[in-house]
C-alpha positions in Angstrom: -12.7 14.6 -4.2 -14.5 15.8 -7.2 -13.8 14.7 -10.8 -13.6 17.2 -13.6 -16.5 17.4 -16.1 -13.9 16.3 -18.7 -13.2 13.0 -16.8 -16.9 12.4 -16.3 -17.6 12.8 -20.0 -14.7 10.6 -21.0 -15.8 7.8 -18.6 -19.4 8.0 -19.9 -18.2 7.9 -23.5 -16.1 4.8 -22.8 -19.1 3.2 -21.1 -21.3 3.9 -24.1 -18.7 2.6 -26.5 -18.3 -0.6 -24.4 -21.9 -1.7 -25.1 -21.7 -1.4 -28.9 -23.0 -4.7 -30.1 -21.0 -6.9 -32.6 -22.3 -6.2 -36.1 -23.5 -2.7 -35.3 -22.1 0.3 -37.1 -19.5 2.1 -34.9 -20.8 5.2 -33.2 -19.6 8.7 -34.2 -18.3 11.3 -31.9 -21.5 13.3 -32.7 -23.7 10.4 -31.6 -21.8 10.0 -28.4 -22.1 13.7 -27.7 -25.8 13.6 -28.4 -26.3 10.6 -26.2 -24.5 12.3 -23.3 -26.2 15.6 -23.9 -23.0 17.6 -24.3 -21.6 19.8 -27.0 -19.8 18.0 -29.9 -16.6 19.9 -29.2 -16.4 18.6 -25.6 -17.0 15.1 -26.7 -14.3 15.4 -29.4 -11.7 16.6 -26.9 -12.6 13.6 -24.6 -12.4 11.2 -27.5 -9.0 12.6 -28.6 -7.6 12.1 -25.1 -9.0 8.6 -25.0 -7.3 7.9 -28.4 -4.0 9.1 -27.0 -4.4 6.7 -24.1 -5.0 3.8 -26.4 -8.5 3.3 -25.1 -10.5 4.3 -28.2 -9.8 3.8 -31.8 -11.2 6.4 -34.2 -11.5 5.8 -37.9 -12.5 8.4 -40.5 -14.6 8.2 -43.6 -17.2 5.7 -44.8 -17.5 2.9 -42.3 -15.6 4.9 -39.8 -16.5 5.7 -36.2 -15.3 5.0 -32.7 -14.5 1.7 -31.2 -13.2 0.7 -27.8 -9.9 -1.1 -28.0 -8.9 -4.3 -26.1 -7.1 -2.0 -23.6 -10.2 0.0 -23.2 -12.3 -3.0 -22.4 -10.0 -4.3 -19.7 -8.9 -0.9 -18.3 -9.1 -0.3 -14.6 -11.4 2.6 -13.8 -8.8 3.8 -11.3 -6.1 3.9 -14.0 -8.4 5.8 -16.4 -9.3 8.4 -13.8 -5.7 8.9 -12.8 -4.8 9.4 -16.5 -7.7 11.8 -17.2 -7.3 13.8 -14.1 -3.5 14.2 -14.3 -0.9 14.2 -11.6 -2.0 17.4 -9.8 -2.2 17.8 -6.1 -5.6 18.0 -4.2 -4.6 21.4 -2.8 -2.2 24.0 -4.2 0.4 24.8 -1.6 3.0 26.4 -3.9 0.8 28.8 -6.0 1.0 32.5 -6.5 0.6 33.0 -2.8 2.3 30.0 -1.2 0.7 28.6 1.9 2.5 29.7 5.1 2.0 26.3 6.6 3.7 24.3 3.7 6.9 23.7 5.7 5.1 21.9 8.6 1.7 21.0 7.2 0.2 17.6 7.8 -2.9 18.3 5.8 -1.2 18.0 2.4 0.0 14.4 3.2 -3.4 13.4 4.5 -5.2 14.7 1.4 -2.7 12.9 -0.8 -3.4 9.7 1.0 -7.2 10.3 0.7 -6.8 10.9 -3.0 -4.9 7.6 -3.4 -7.5 5.7 -1.4 -10.2 7.1 -3.8 -8.2 5.8 -6.8 -7.5 2.5 -5.0 -11.3 2.0 -4.6 -11.7 2.4 -8.4 -8.7 0.2 -9.3 -10.5 -3.2 -9.1 -13.3 -2.0 -11.3 -13.0 -2.4 -15.1 -15.0 -0.8 -17.9 -16.8 -4.1 -18.3 -17.9 -3.9 -14.6 -19.4 -0.4 -15.2 -21.6 -1.5 -18.1 -23.0 -4.7 -16.5 -26.8 -4.8 -16.2 -28.7 -2.6 -15.5 -26.4 0.1 -16.9 -25.7 -1.5 -20.3 -29.2 -1.6 -21.6 -29.7 2.0 -20.6 -26.6 3.0 -22.4 -27.6 1.2 -25.5 -31.0 2.9 -25.5 -29.4 6.4 -25.4 -28.4 6.0 -29.1 -30.4 3.1 -30.4 -30.7 3.5 -34.1 -33.6 2.2 -36.2 -32.9 -1.2 -37.8 -31.9 -1.1 -41.4 
């Protein structure tokens, strides 16, 4: 199974936000985009989706920025990936040209089971697990700001 670039970016953004230290200014979407080496517009779309999921809070204006919510901190990675990837099938059997095997196919069920096993492997992991050392310090260094 392969994740979309959108899901990958959203997960990396959550990871970066998870290591913002208490007392630090919140990161902006632009800073997250720069740290991840992606266009601002892509990061903005990922942040918007994460906001809708209740994982990220975004505040505008002076003192604004992005913050991971309590839900975001304790979220299962499996849940996040399911939500970001959507409910689609691994293979398209009913498309413009329906598969002639769809009435008696065993592959579709096997692929669905494999997809669920993939998610089940991610279910016990939380965002906090993803940013444990040695990952956390690397994430912090991506957008370290000079001290004021």
